C-alpha positions in Angstrom: 37.5 -4.7 -51.3 38.1 -8.3 -50.5 36.8 -10.0 -47.3 39.3 -10.3 -44.4 39.9 -14.0 -44.1 41.1 -13.9 -40.5 37.9 -12.0 -39.5 35.8 -14.4 -41.5 37.3 -17.4 -39.7 36.6 -15.8 -36.3 33.1 -14.9 -37.4 32.3 -18.4 -38.6 33.6 -20.0 -35.3 32.1 -17.5 -32.8 29.2 -16.0 -34.7 30.4 -12.5 -33.8 33.4 -10.1 -34.4 34.2 -6.8 -32.8 35.5 -3.8 -34.8 36.7 -1.4 -32.2 36.6 2.4 -32.9 35.4 1.6 -36.4 33.1 4.6 -36.9 34.6 8.0 -37.8 33.7 11.1 -35.7 31.9 12.6 -38.6 29.7 9.6 -39.1 29.0 9.3 -35.4 27.6 12.8 -35.5 25.4 11.8 -38.4 24.2 8.8 -36.5 23.5 11.1 -33.6 21.4 13.3 -35.8 19.5 10.4 -37.3 18.3 9.3 -33.8 17.8 12.7 -32.4 14.0 12.7 -32.5 13.5 9.0 -31.4 10.9 8.8 -28.7 10.4 5.0 -28.3 12.8 2.5 -26.6 13.3 0.8 -29.9 12.0 2.1 -33.2 12.6 1.8 -36.9 14.4 4.7 -38.6 12.8 5.7 -41.8 15.0 6.5 -44.8 16.2 10.1 -44.8 19.1 12.2 -46.2 21.2 11.9 -43.0 20.8 8.2 -42.8 21.5 7.7 -46.5 24.7 9.8 -46.1 26.1 7.8 -43.2 25.2 4.5 -44.8 26.7 5.3 -48.2 29.4 3.0 -49.6 32.2 5.4 -48.7 31.1 5.7 -45.1 33.1 4.1 -42.3 30.3 1.6 -41.3 30.1 0.2 -44.9 33.9 -0.1 -45.0 33.8 -2.0 -41.7 31.1 -4.4 -42.8 32.8 -5.0 -46.2 35.6 -6.7 -44.3 33.1 -9.6 -43.8 30.9 -9.2 -46.9 32.0 -6.8 -49.6 28.6 -6.9 -51.3 26.5 -6.4 -48.2 24.0 -3.5 -48.1 21.7 -2.2 -45.3 18.1 -3.6 -45.4 16.7 -2.6 -42.0 17.6 0.1 -39.4 16.4 0.2 -35.8 17.5 2.5 -33.1 17.5 1.7 -29.3 18.0 4.0 -26.4 18.0 2.5 -22.9 17.6 5.4 -20.5 15.9 6.4 -17.3 12.6 6.9 -19.1 12.9 4.0 -21.6 14.4 1.1 -19.6 13.8 -2.5 -20.4 15.1 -6.0 -20.3 14.6 -9.0 -22.7 15.2 -12.7 -22.1 17.4 -14.9 -24.2 16.1 -15.0 -27.8 17.0 -15.0 -31.5 15.9 -12.2 -33.9 14.5 -14.0 -36.9 12.4 -11.2 -38.4 13.1 -9.1 -41.5 11.2 -6.1 -42.9 9.8 -6.2 -46.5 8.2 -3.7 -48.8 4.9 -5.5 -49.1 3.3 -8.8 -48.0 3.3 -11.6 -50.5 2.6 -15.2 -49.5 5.8 -17.0 -50.4 7.0 -20.5 -49.5 9.2 -20.5 -46.4 8.2 -17.0 -45.3 5.9 -17.0 -42.3 4.7 -15.3 -39.1 3.6 -12.1 -40.9 3.0 -9.0 -38.8 2.7 -5.3 -39.6 4.6 -2.9 -37.3 4.4 0.9 -37.7 3.0 0.3 -41.2 5.8 -2.0 -42.3 5.4 -5.7 -43.0 7.7 -8.1 -41.2 8.1 -11.8 -41.5 10.4 -14.7 -40.6 12.3 -15.9 -43.7 13.8 -19.4 -44.2 16.9 -20.1 -42.1 19.2 -20.3 -45.1 18.5 -16.6 -45.7 19.1 -15.6 -42.1 22.4 -17.5 -42.2 23.5 -15.2 -45.0 22.7 -11.9 -43.3 24.6 -9.8 -40.8 23.3 -8.3 -37.6 25.3 -5.1 -37.0 25.2 -2.9 -33.9 26.8 0.6 -33.9 27.4 1.9 -30.4 26.7 5.6 -29.9 27.4 5.6 -26.2 29.7 3.6 -23.9 28.0 0.6 -22.5 28.6 -2.1 -19.9 26.7 -4.3 -17.5 25.7 -1.2 -15.4 23.7 0.4 -18.2 22.3 -2.7 -19.6 24.8 -3.9 -22.2 23.5 -6.8 -24.4 24.8 -10.2 -23.6 25.4 -12.9 -26.2 25.9 -16.7 -26.2 29.0 -16.9 -28.3 28.8 -19.7 -30.8 25.1 -20.4 -30.3 24.4 -19.5 -34.0 25.6 -23.0 -34.9 22.5 -24.5 -33.4 20.3 -23.0 -36.0 16.7 -22.0 -35.2 16.1 -22.5 -31.5 12.6 -22.6 -30.0 12.0 -19.9 -27.4 11.3 -22.6 -24.8 14.8 -24.0 -25.3 16.7 -20.7 -25.3 17.7 -20.7 -21.6 19.1 -24.2 -21.5 20.9 -23.7 -24.8 22.9 -20.6 -23.7 24.4 -22.6 -20.8 26.3 -24.7 -23.4 28.2 -21.7 -24.7 30.4 -18.9 -23.3 28.4 -15.8 -22.3 29.8 -12.4 -23.3 28.8 -9.0 -22.1 28.9 -6.6 -25.0 30.9 -3.9 -23.3 31.6 -1.2 -25.9 32.9 2.4 -26.4 31.3 5.0 -28.6 32.2 4.1 -32.2 32.6 0.4 -31.6 30.8 -2.0 -34.0 29.6 -5.5 -33.2 28.7 -7.8 -36.2 26.8 -11.0 -35.3 25.2 -13.9 -37.0 21.4 -13.3 -37.0 20.7 -16.5 -35.1 23.1 -15.8 -32.2 21.2 -16.0 -28.9 21.2 -12.7 -27.0 19.5 -11.0 -24.1 19.5 -7.6 -22.3 19.0 -6.6 -18.7 17.6 -3.2 -17.6 20.0 -0.4 -16.9 21.0 0.0 -13.3 22.1 3.6 -13.7 20.8 6.9 -15.2 22.6 6.9 -18.5 21.8 6.9 -22.2 22.7 3.7 -24.0 22.1 4.4 -27.6 22.6 1.7 -30.2 21.7 1.5 -33.8 21.0 -2.0 -35.2 21.4 -2.4 -38.9 20.7 -5.7 -40.8 22.8 -6.2 -43.9 22.3 -8.6 -46.8 24.1 -9.1 -50.1 21.2 -10.7 -51.9 17.7 -9.9 -53.2 14.6 -11.6 -51.8 12.7 -13.9 -54.1 10.2 -12.0 -56.2 7.7 -10.5 -55.7 9.2 -9.9 -52.2 11.6 -7.0 -51.8 13.5 -5.3 -49.1 12.1 -2.1 -47.6 
């Protein structure tokens, strides 16, 4: 498959594209099963048969992502469920962390932390710029149940210190990521985004999957 040039143009300009109703009913049920036993508000999903099946190259998500990068593959999976018992909000920020198989001190890779037994770090910006931040919506979401908001085009500013995030977002259009079940949002990793707590009693399940089409410099490796 070749990349969709019109989608790529939109992606380069705005730092995000929407692929509505992109996930098949069969694959949505597999994503449901993969997140069934999630107990935390946001938690990594370890590799398992169900997840491998739904993320296979012939799956509807991979086919959607291939419209932007035909060689991209999943390198990190995190599930979120904003509900009555797990409700939260986060300020404007960039996600600049990747997960790796093991820690190896490597030029340009910094801020090492270990979360749930997995090593995480911040890679050089040039690697973040080549990755895709993908969100699969398992429930309908809008402002009432805490839809994510993004600063459209803010990825063009590169790495933004946390102290400058609030004043930076004012320079770009703000978009509420209202979505239906099965919608996919693909963003640049450095797009500023935030989330407010849900105002209603409603599940708001989202699976975030980072994609990359390259290997990390040895001896580093993706998880």
